[in-house]
KOLSE-996794 format. One record per residue (C-alpha): residue number from 0; residue in three letters; x, y negated, z. Coordinates in steps of 0.001 Angstrom, whole numbers. Layout:
N
<node><num>NUM</num><residu>ALA</residu><u>X</u><v>Y</v><w>Z</w></node>
...
***
This chain:
243
<node><num>0</num><residu>MET</residu><u>18209</u><v>140486</v><w>-54837</w></node>
<node><num>1</num><residu>ASN</residu><u>14669</u><v>139430</v><w>-54315</w></node>
<node><num>2</num><residu>HIS</residu><u>14974</u><v>140307</v><w>-50667</w></node>
<node><num>3</num><residu>ASN</residu><u>17937</u><v>138010</v><w>-50202</w></node>
<node><num>4</num><residu>ARG</residu><u>16166</u><v>135143</v><w>-51954</w></node>
<node><num>5</num><residu>ASN</residu><u>13141</u><v>135494</v><w>-49728</w></node>
<node><num>6</num><residu>LEU</residu><u>15334</u><v>135539</v><w>-46653</w></node>
<node><num>7</num><residu>LYS</residu><u>17014</u><v>132285</v><w>-47706</w></node>
<node><num>8</num><residu>LYS</residu><u>13642</u><v>130643</v><w>-48239</w></node>
<node><num>9</num><residu>ILE</residu><u>12508</u><v>131727</v><w>-44800</w></node>
<node><num>10</num><residu>ILE</residu><u>15684</u><v>130373</v><w>-43235</w></node>
<node><num>11</num><residu>VAL</residu><u>15239</u><v>126970</v><w>-45003</w></node>
<node><num>12</num><residu>LEU</residu><u>11643</u><v>126769</v><w>-43886</w></node>
<node><num>13</num><residu>LEU</residu><u>12599</u><v>127575</v><w>-40308</w></node>
<node><num>14</num><residu>MET</residu><u>15308</u><v>124932</v><w>-40263</w></node>
<node><num>15</num><residu>THR</residu><u>12960</u><v>122329</v><w>-41734</w></node>
<node><num>16</num><residu>ALA</residu><u>10356</u><v>123158</v><w>-39085</w></node>
<node><num>17</num><residu>LEU</residu><u>12992</u><v>122975</v><w>-36367</w></node>
<node><num>18</num><residu>LEU</residu><u>14133</u><v>119523</v><w>-37532</w></node>
<node><num>19</num><residu>LEU</residu><u>10529</u><v>118327</v><w>-37670</w></node>
<node><num>20</num><residu>CYS</residu><u>9868</u><v>119492</v><w>-34131</w></node>
<node><num>21</num><residu>SER</residu><u>13036</u><v>117836</v><w>-32897</w></node>
<node><num>22</num><residu>SER</residu><u>11953</u><v>114547</v><w>-34453</w></node>
<node><num>23</num><residu>LEU</residu><u>8528</u><v>114786</v><w>-32854</w></node>
<node><num>24</num><residu>VAL</residu><u>10006</u><v>115544</v><w>-29459</w></node>
<node><num>25</num><residu>MET</residu><u>12388</u><v>112581</v><w>-29670</w></node>
<node><num>26</num><residu>ALA</residu><u>9608</u><v>110279</v><w>-30740</w></node>
<node><num>27</num><residu>GLY</residu><u>7519</u><v>111363</v><w>-27777</w></node>
<node><num>28</num><residu>CYS</residu><u>10385</u><v>110710</v><w>-25424</w></node>
<node><num>29</num><residu>GLU</residu><u>10877</u><v>107229</v><w>-26827</w></node>
<node><num>30</num><residu>ALA</residu><u>7176</u><v>106488</v><w>-26373</w></node>
<node><num>31</num><residu>GLU</residu><u>7315</u><v>107583</v><w>-22767</w></node>
<node><num>32</num><residu>LYS</residu><u>10213</u><v>105192</v><w>-21936</w></node>
<node><num>33</num><residu>PRO</residu><u>9083</u><v>102154</v><w>-19903</w></node>
<node><num>34</num><residu>LYS</residu><u>9131</u><v>98873</v><w>-21872</w></node>
<node><num>35</num><residu>GLU</residu><u>11868</u><v>96436</v><w>-20910</w></node>
<node><num>36</num><residu>LYS</residu><u>10717</u><v>93197</v><w>-19356</w></node>
<node><num>37</num><residu>ASN</residu><u>11218</u><v>90201</v><w>-21645</w></node>
<node><num>38</num><residu>LYS</residu><u>12006</u><v>87887</v><w>-18775</w></node>
<node><num>39</num><residu>THR</residu><u>14338</u><v>88340</v><w>-15933</w></node>
<node><num>40</num><residu>ALA</residu><u>12614</u><v>87792</v><w>-12643</w></node>
<node><num>41</num><residu>VAL</residu><u>13896</u><v>84679</v><w>-10824</w></node>
<node><num>42</num><residu>THR</residu><u>14663</u><v>85270</v><w>-7255</w></node>
<node><num>43</num><residu>GLU</residu><u>13564</u><v>82263</v><w>-5146</w></node>
<node><num>44</num><residu>VAL</residu><u>16153</u><v>81226</v><w>-2628</w></node>
<node><num>45</num><residu>LYS</residu><u>14617</u><v>80032</v><w>590</w></node>
<node><num>46</num><residu>LYS</residu><u>16200</u><v>76806</v><w>1886</w></node>
<node><num>47</num><residu>SER</residu><u>17068</u><v>76308</v><w>5488</w></node>
<node><num>48</num><residu>PRO</residu><u>15563</u><v>73409</v><w>7491</w></node>
<node><num>49</num><residu>GLU</residu><u>19009</u><v>71808</v><w>7526</w></node>
<node><num>50</num><residu>GLN</residu><u>19209</u><v>71895</v><w>3726</w></node>
<node><num>51</num><residu>ILE</residu><u>15720</u><v>70421</v><w>3367</w></node>
<node><num>52</num><residu>ALA</residu><u>16546</u><v>67640</v><w>5836</w></node>
<node><num>53</num><residu>ALA</residu><u>19833</u><v>66887</v><w>4064</w></node>
<node><num>54</num><residu>GLU</residu><u>18132</u><v>66687</v><w>673</w></node>
<node><num>55</num><residu>LYS</residu><u>15421</u><v>64390</v><w>2067</w></node>
<node><num>56</num><residu>LYS</residu><u>18029</u><v>62130</v><w>3631</w></node>
<node><num>57</num><residu>ALA</residu><u>20015</u><v>61974</v><w>392</w></node>
<node><num>58</num><residu>LYS</residu><u>16879</u><v>61054</v><w>-1544</w></node>
<node><num>59</num><residu>GLU</residu><u>15953</u><v>58316</v><w>922</w></node>
<node><num>60</num><residu>GLU</residu><u>19487</u><v>56906</v><w>844</w></node>
<node><num>61</num><residu>ALA</residu><u>19412</u><v>56843</v><w>-2954</w></node>
<node><num>62</num><residu>GLU</residu><u>16071</u><v>55025</v><w>-2939</w></node>
<node><num>63</num><residu>LEU</residu><u>17361</u><v>52501</v><w>-383</w></node>
<node><num>64</num><residu>LYS</residu><u>20438</u><v>51897</v><w>-2502</w></node>
<node><num>65</num><residu>VAL</residu><u>18338</u><v>51236</v><w>-5597</w></node>
<node><num>66</num><residu>LYS</residu><u>16082</u><v>48896</v><w>-3620</w></node>
<node><num>67</num><residu>ALA</residu><u>19034</u><v>47017</v><w>-2130</w></node>
<node><num>68</num><residu>GLU</residu><u>20616</u><v>46584</v><w>-5557</w></node>
<node><num>69</num><residu>ALA</residu><u>17329</u><v>45283</v><w>-6973</w></node>
<node><num>70</num><residu>GLU</residu><u>16945</u><v>42816</v><w>-4087</w></node>
<node><num>71</num><residu>LYS</residu><u>20529</u><v>41655</v><w>-4495</w></node>
<node><num>72</num><residu>LYS</residu><u>20014</u><v>41095</v><w>-8203</w></node>
<node><num>73</num><residu>ALA</residu><u>16752</u><v>39207</v><w>-7591</w></node>
<node><num>74</num><residu>LYS</residu><u>18457</u><v>37030</v><w>-4969</w></node>
<node><num>75</num><residu>GLU</residu><u>21326</u><v>36268</v><w>-7327</w></node>
<node><num>76</num><residu>GLU</residu><u>18888</u><v>35354</v><w>-10112</w></node>
<node><num>77</num><residu>ALA</residu><u>16890</u><v>33116</v><w>-7750</w></node>
<node><num>78</num><residu>GLU</residu><u>20060</u><v>31366</v><w>-6585</w></node>
<node><num>79</num><residu>LYS</residu><u>21155</u><v>30918</v><w>-10169</w></node>
<node><num>80</num><residu>ALA</residu><u>17772</u><v>29426</v><w>-11098</w></node>
<node><num>81</num><residu>LYS</residu><u>17887</u><v>27146</v><w>-8047</w></node>
<node><num>82</num><residu>LEU</residu><u>21331</u><v>25822</v><w>-8959</w></node>
<node><num>83</num><residu>ALA</residu><u>20223</u><v>25274</v><w>-12556</w></node>
<node><num>84</num><residu>ALA</residu><u>17126</u><v>23374</v><w>-11377</w></node>
<node><num>85</num><residu>GLU</residu><u>19213</u><v>21244</v><w>-9006</w></node>
<node><num>86</num><residu>GLU</residu><u>21680</u><v>20430</v><w>-11769</w></node>
<node><num>87</num><residu>LYS</residu><u>18840</u><v>19529</v><w>-14128</w></node>
<node><num>88</num><residu>ALA</residu><u>17224</u><v>17297</v><w>-11483</w></node>
<node><num>89</num><residu>LYS</residu><u>20587</u><v>15641</v><w>-10832</w></node>
<node><num>90</num><residu>GLN</residu><u>21053</u><v>14923</v><w>-14532</w></node>
<node><num>91</num><residu>GLU</residu><u>17495</u><v>13602</v><w>-14868</w></node>
<node><num>92</num><residu>LYS</residu><u>17974</u><v>11327</v><w>-11842</w></node>
<node><num>93</num><residu>ALA</residu><u>21207</u><v>9991</v><w>-13294</w></node>
<node><num>94</num><residu>LEU</residu><u>19491</u><v>9316</v><w>-16619</w></node>
<node><num>95</num><residu>ILE</residu><u>16582</u><v>7556</v><w>-14878</w></node>
<node><num>96</num><residu>LYS</residu><u>19032</u><v>5357</v><w>-12966</w></node>
<node><num>97</num><residu>GLN</residu><u>20952</u><v>4529</v><w>-16120</w></node>
<node><num>98</num><residu>ASN</residu><u>17788</u><v>3633</v><w>-18044</w></node>
<node><num>99</num><residu>ALA</residu><u>16371</u><v>1661</v><w>-15120</w></node>
<node><num>100</num><residu>ASP</residu><u>19599</u><v>-298</v><w>-14762</w></node>
<node><num>101</num><residu>GLN</residu><u>19387</u><v>-1107</v><w>-18473</w></node>
<node><num>102</num><residu>LYS</residu><u>15728</u><v>-2227</v><w>-18088</w></node>
<node><num>103</num><residu>LYS</residu><u>14478</u><v>486</v><w>-20415</w></node>
<node><num>104</num><residu>TYR</residu><u>11228</u><v>821</v><w>-18454</w></node>
<node><num>105</num><residu>TYR</residu><u>8381</u><v>-1583</v><w>-17734</w></node>
<node><num>106</num><residu>VAL</residu><u>5126</u><v>-1429</v><w>-15778</w></node>
<node><num>107</num><residu>PHE</residu><u>1688</u><v>-1879</v><w>-17321</w></node>
<node><num>108</num><residu>ILE</residu><u>-1369</u><v>-2210</v><w>-15065</w></node>
<node><num>109</num><residu>LYS</residu><u>-4900</u><v>-1937</v><w>-16468</w></node>
<node><num>110</num><residu>LYS</residu><u>-7224</u><v>-3358</v><w>-13813</w></node>
<node><num>111</num><residu>SER</residu><u>-10444</u><v>-2046</v><w>-15364</w></node>
<node><num>112</num><residu>ALA</residu><u>-8966</u><v>1486</v><w>-15459</w></node>
<node><num>113</num><residu>PHE</residu><u>-7515</u><v>1242</v><w>-11935</w></node>
<node><num>114</num><residu>THR</residu><u>-4324</u><v>2701</v><w>-13394</w></node>
<node><num>115</num><residu>LEU</residu><u>-653</u><v>1750</v><w>-13270</w></node>
<node><num>116</num><residu>TYR</residu><u>1407</u><v>3048</v><w>-16187</w></node>
<node><num>117</num><residu>LEU</residu><u>5169</u><v>3381</v><w>-16261</w></node>
<node><num>118</num><residu>MET</residu><u>6243</u><v>2806</v><w>-19867</w></node>
<node><num>119</num><residu>ASP</residu><u>9467</u><v>3052</v><w>-21805</w></node>
<node><num>120</num><residu>ASN</residu><u>10611</u><v>450</v><w>-24325</w></node>
<node><num>121</num><residu>ASN</residu><u>8962</u><v>2444</v><w>-27125</w></node>
<node><num>122</num><residu>ASN</residu><u>5601</u><v>2068</v><w>-25340</w></node>
<node><num>123</num><residu>ASN</residu><u>5448</u><v>5720</v><w>-24380</w></node>
<node><num>124</num><residu>VAL</residu><u>3712</u><v>6528</v><w>-21102</w></node>
<node><num>125</num><residu>ILE</residu><u>6208</u><v>8099</v><w>-18694</w></node>
<node><num>126</num><residu>LYS</residu><u>3983</u><v>8161</v><w>-15590</w></node>
<node><num>127</num><residu>ALA</residu><u>422</u><v>7171</v><w>-14729</w></node>
<node><num>128</num><residu>TYR</residu><u>-829</u><v>6471</v><w>-11205</w></node>
<node><num>129</num><residu>ASP</residu><u>-4228</u><v>5660</v><w>-9728</w></node>
<node><num>130</num><residu>CYS</residu><u>-4192</u><v>2273</v><w>-8042</w></node>
<node><num>131</num><residu>THR</residu><u>-6295</u><v>-152</v><w>-6000</w></node>
<node><num>132</num><residu>ILE</residu><u>-6634</u><v>-3834</v><w>-6950</w></node>
<node><num>133</num><residu>GLY</residu><u>-8053</u><v>-7020</v><w>-5427</w></node>
<node><num>134</num><residu>LYS</residu><u>-11536</u><v>-7044</v><w>-3864</w></node>
<node><num>135</num><residu>ASN</residu><u>-12770</u><v>-9780</v><w>-6217</w></node>
<node><num>136</num><residu>PRO</residu><u>-12726</u><v>-9722</v><w>-10045</w></node>
<node><num>137</num><residu>GLY</residu><u>-11175</u><v>-12295</v><w>-12369</w></node>
<node><num>138</num><residu>GLN</residu><u>-7964</u><v>-14290</v><w>-12591</w></node>
<node><num>139</num><residu>LYS</residu><u>-6285</u><v>-15362</v><w>-9364</w></node>
<node><num>140</num><residu>GLN</residu><u>-6638</u><v>-19089</v><w>-8680</w></node>
<node><num>141</num><residu>LYS</residu><u>-5597</u><v>-19653</v><w>-5098</w></node>
<node><num>142</num><residu>ARG</residu><u>-4211</u><v>-18019</v><w>-2010</w></node>
<node><num>143</num><residu>GLY</residu><u>-6764</u><v>-15847</v><w>-224</w></node>
<node><num>144</num><residu>ASP</residu><u>-9224</u><v>-15438</v><w>-3133</w></node>
<node><num>145</num><residu>MET</residu><u>-8667</u><v>-11648</v><w>-3021</w></node>
<node><num>146</num><residu>LYS</residu><u>-7990</u><v>-11469</v><w>-6790</w></node>
<node><num>147</num><residu>THR</residu><u>-5255</u><v>-9626</v><w>-8674</w></node>
<node><num>148</num><residu>PRO</residu><u>-3605</u><v>-11916</v><w>-11252</w></node>
<node><num>149</num><residu>THR</residu><u>-3287</u><v>-10985</v><w>-14918</w></node>
<node><num>150</num><residu>GLY</residu><u>-274</u><v>-11880</v><w>-17049</w></node>
<node><num>151</num><residu>THR</residu><u>3372</u><v>-10958</v><w>-17527</w></node>
<node><num>152</num><residu>PHE</residu><u>5612</u><v>-11055</v><w>-14477</w></node>
<node><num>153</num><residu>PHE</residu><u>9033</u><v>-9805</v><w>-13416</w></node>
<node><num>154</num><residu>VAL</residu><u>10171</u><v>-8003</v><w>-10277</w></node>
<node><num>155</num><residu>ASP</residu><u>12092</u><v>-10406</v><w>-8024</w></node>
<node><num>156</num><residu>GLU</residu><u>12562</u><v>-8206</v><w>-4937</w></node>
<node><num>157</num><residu>ILE</residu><u>12322</u><v>-4572</v><w>-3870</w></node>
<node><num>158</num><residu>ASP</residu><u>11914</u><v>-4503</v><w>-101</w></node>
<node><num>159</num><residu>ASP</residu><u>11888</u><v>-1697</v><w>2441</w></node>
<node><num>160</num><residu>ALA</residu><u>8392</u><v>-2140</v><w>3902</w></node>
<node><num>161</num><residu>SER</residu><u>8358</u><v>934</v><w>6123</w></node>
<node><num>162</num><residu>GLY</residu><u>8445</u><v>-1217</v><w>9257</w></node>
<node><num>163</num><residu>TRP</residu><u>6070</u><v>-3926</v><w>8055</w></node>
<node><num>164</num><residu>THR</residu><u>2658</u><v>-4581</v><w>9614</w></node>
<node><num>165</num><residu>HIS</residu><u>-362</u><v>-6577</v><w>8449</w></node>
<node><num>166</num><residu>ASP</residu><u>-3486</u><v>-8011</v><w>10023</w></node>
<node><num>167</num><residu>PHE</residu><u>-6394</u><v>-7577</v><w>7608</w></node>
<node><num>168</num><residu>GLY</residu><u>-8636</u><v>-9827</v><w>9689</w></node>
<node><num>169</num><residu>ASP</residu><u>-11021</u><v>-7011</v><w>10508</w></node>
<node><num>170</num><residu>GLY</residu><u>-10470</u><v>-7138</v><w>14243</w></node>
<node><num>171</num><residu>LYS</residu><u>-8099</u><v>-4172</v><w>14246</w></node>
<node><num>172</num><residu>GLY</residu><u>-5016</u><v>-6331</v><w>14650</w></node>
<node><num>173</num><residu>GLU</residu><u>-1627</u><v>-5576</v><w>13116</w></node>
<node><num>174</num><residu>ILE</residu><u>-1667</u><v>-2317</v><w>11139</w></node>
<node><num>175</num><residu>LYS</residu><u>1556</u><v>-328</v><w>10915</w></node>
<node><num>176</num><residu>GLY</residu><u>2402</u><v>1141</v><w>7540</w></node>
<node><num>177</num><residu>ALA</residu><u>17</u><v>-1215</v><w>5746</w></node>
<node><num>178</num><residu>TYR</residu><u>2467</u><v>-1594</v><w>2849</w></node>
<node><num>179</num><residu>GLY</residu><u>3793</u><v>1953</v><w>2743</w></node>
<node><num>180</num><residu>PRO</residu><u>7513</u><v>2575</v><w>2200</w></node>
<node><num>181</num><residu>TRP</residu><u>8238</u><v>-126</v><w>-427</w></node>
<node><num>182</num><residu>PHE</residu><u>7072</u><v>-3561</v><w>-1535</w></node>
<node><num>183</num><residu>ILE</residu><u>7924</u><v>-4338</v><w>-5165</w></node>
<node><num>184</num><residu>SER</residu><u>7508</u><v>-8113</v><w>-5242</w></node>
<node><num>185</num><residu>LEU</residu><u>6491</u><v>-9994</v><w>-8400</w></node>
<node><num>186</num><residu>ASP</residu><u>7684</u><v>-13467</v><w>-9329</w></node>
<node><num>187</num><residu>THR</residu><u>4430</u><v>-15363</v><w>-9947</w></node>
<node><num>188</num><residu>ASP</residu><u>5770</u><v>-18928</v><w>-9591</w></node>
<node><num>189</num><residu>ALA</residu><u>5549</u><v>-19739</v><w>-13305</w></node>
<node><num>190</num><residu>MET</residu><u>1789</u><v>-19084</v><w>-13205</w></node>
<node><num>191</num><residu>SER</residu><u>861</u><v>-20138</v><w>-9688</w></node>
<node><num>192</num><residu>LYS</residu><u>3002</u><v>-23288</v><w>-9485</w></node>
<node><num>193</num><residu>GLY</residu><u>3247</u><v>-22524</v><w>-5788</w></node>
<node><num>194</num><residu>ALA</residu><u>-534</u><v>-22408</v><w>-5236</w></node>
<node><num>195</num><residu>TRP</residu><u>-365</u><v>-18728</v><w>-4340</w></node>
<node><num>196</num><residu>GLY</residu><u>2161</u><v>-15918</v><w>-4097</w></node>
<node><num>197</num><residu>GLY</residu><u>3037</u><v>-12748</v><w>-2271</w></node>
<node><num>198</num><residu>ILE</residu><u>1696</u><v>-10442</v><w>-4995</w></node>
<node><num>199</num><residu>GLY</residu><u>3378</u><v>-7093</v><w>-5373</w></node>
<node><num>200</num><residu>ILE</residu><u>3082</u><v>-3349</v><w>-5865</w></node>
<node><num>201</num><residu>HIS</residu><u>3227</u><v>-1378</v><w>-2629</w></node>
<node><num>202</num><residu>GLY</residu><u>2046</u><v>1676</v><w>-705</w></node>
<node><num>203</num><residu>THR</residu><u>-856</u><v>1927</v><w>1685</w></node>
<node><num>204</num><residu>HIS</residu><u>-2130</u><v>3116</v><w>5048</w></node>
<node><num>205</num><residu>LYS</residu><u>-5351</u><v>4172</v><w>3281</w></node>
<node><num>206</num><residu>PRO</residu><u>-4255</u><v>6846</v><w>777</w></node>
<node><num>207</num><residu>ASN</residu><u>-7829</u><v>7999</v><w>165</w></node>
<node><num>208</num><residu>VAL</residu><u>-8916</u><v>4570</v><w>-1072</w></node>
<node><num>209</num><residu>MET</residu><u>-7746</u><v>4614</v><w>-4696</w></node>
<node><num>210</num><residu>ARG</residu><u>-9331</u><v>3485</v><w>-7963</w></node>
<node><num>211</num><residu>ALA</residu><u>-11144</u><v>775</v><w>-6029</w></node>
<node><num>212</num><residu>MET</residu><u>-11307</u><v>-2990</v><w>-5495</w></node>
<node><num>213</num><residu>ASP</residu><u>-10098</u><v>-3094</v><w>-1914</w></node>
<node><num>214</num><residu>SER</residu><u>-6863</u><v>-5098</v><w>-1629</w></node>
<node><num>215</num><residu>GLU</residu><u>-6178</u><v>-8777</v><w>-970</w></node>
<node><num>216</num><residu>GLY</residu><u>-4739</u><v>-9091</v><w>-4480</w></node>
<node><num>217</num><residu>CYS</residu><u>-1773</u><v>-6705</v><w>-4520</w></node>
<node><num>218</num><residu>ILE</residu><u>-1634</u><v>-3422</v><w>-6406</w></node>
<node><num>219</num><residu>ARG</residu><u>-1678</u><v>-459</v><w>-4038</w></node>
<node><num>220</num><residu>LEU</residu><u>-372</u><v>3001</v><w>-4836</w></node>
<node><num>221</num><residu>GLN</residu><u>-258</u><v>6158</v><w>-2785</w></node>
<node><num>222</num><residu>ASN</residu><u>2992</u><v>6191</v><w>-833</w></node>
<node><num>223</num><residu>GLN</residu><u>4567</u><v>9101</v><w>-2717</w></node>
<node><num>224</num><residu>ASN</residu><u>3814</u><v>7348</v><w>-6003</w></node>
<node><num>225</num><residu>VAL</residu><u>5378</u><v>4032</v><w>-5029</w></node>
<node><num>226</num><residu>GLU</residu><u>8371</u><v>6031</v><w>-3805</w></node>
<node><num>227</num><residu>GLU</residu><u>8654</u><v>7620</v><w>-7241</w></node>
<node><num>228</num><residu>LEU</residu><u>8018</u><v>4370</v><w>-9117</w></node>
<node><num>229</num><residu>LYS</residu><u>10862</u><v>2681</v><w>-7256</w></node>
<node><num>230</num><residu>GLN</residu><u>13355</u><v>4944</v><w>-9048</w></node>
<node><num>231</num><residu>TYR</residu><u>12385</u><v>3350</v><w>-12384</w></node>
<node><num>232</num><residu>VAL</residu><u>12233</u><v>-347</v><w>-11510</w></node>
<node><num>233</num><residu>ARG</residu><u>14873</u><v>-2921</v><w>-10771</w></node>
<node><num>234</num><residu>VAL</residu><u>14910</u><v>-6623</v><w>-10036</w></node>
<node><num>235</num><residu>GLY</residu><u>14072</u><v>-8062</v><w>-13464</w></node>
<node><num>236</num><residu>THR</residu><u>11805</u><v>-5197</v><w>-14580</w></node>
<node><num>237</num><residu>LYS</residu><u>8798</u><v>-6499</v><w>-16545</w></node>
<node><num>238</num><residu>VAL</residu><u>5281</u><v>-5975</v><w>-15148</w></node>
<node><num>239</num><residu>VAL</residu><u>2255</u><v>-6618</v><w>-17373</w></node>
<node><num>240</num><residu>ILE</residu><u>-1216</u><v>-6861</v><w>-15768</w></node>
<node><num>241</num><residu>GLU</residu><u>-4380</u><v>-6853</v><w>-17881</w></node>
<node><num>242</num><residu>GLU</residu><u>-8082</u><v>-6825</v><w>-17074</w></node>
***
């Protein structure tokens, strides 16, 4: 009996040892296996010269398309802005004409400031221009005294003076363009009683001589300014001149 029991024990021990060895062998085999790579290697595909050229061309064409679209949009915006500006200018010109026709503007000239002001009927300054006045100070008394009169006058004529000439008595003879593009004549008869006349607002052949006492009595403006002023005045527009 005892012999059989001992034999069973030996058999159990042998089996246990065999299982243990098997486990150790398997573990060793697992350890010897190469580790799997976590990432799959990416194989780089080499492009042909034709493919590279095609891709470059496609990129350039796309860039040109974007540029052309941007230029087209900018051109359209510029044209839109231009039309809006033209429409605004047209409306402003129409309003100026309407107000001028209704005598809603008048001219105020301050001799001591050498400035001509365009005013509205609420005494707001619309425009201000440098001007030149008569060579001699004081109130005009007679023809040829080289003085600019003070008082309230009204426009009686607006004449195209672009072809006019004038002899200033300086030995240079008749000077073309002496009056600029326009002569805005003032009715001074009520003051002068016929003793003098011919006073007006006009352009000049000497645009650099402004804010000075240099005229024979008229009020000179730079030509572009008298051109602009003409839009606002009509026959009957009031002109006030003060020292």
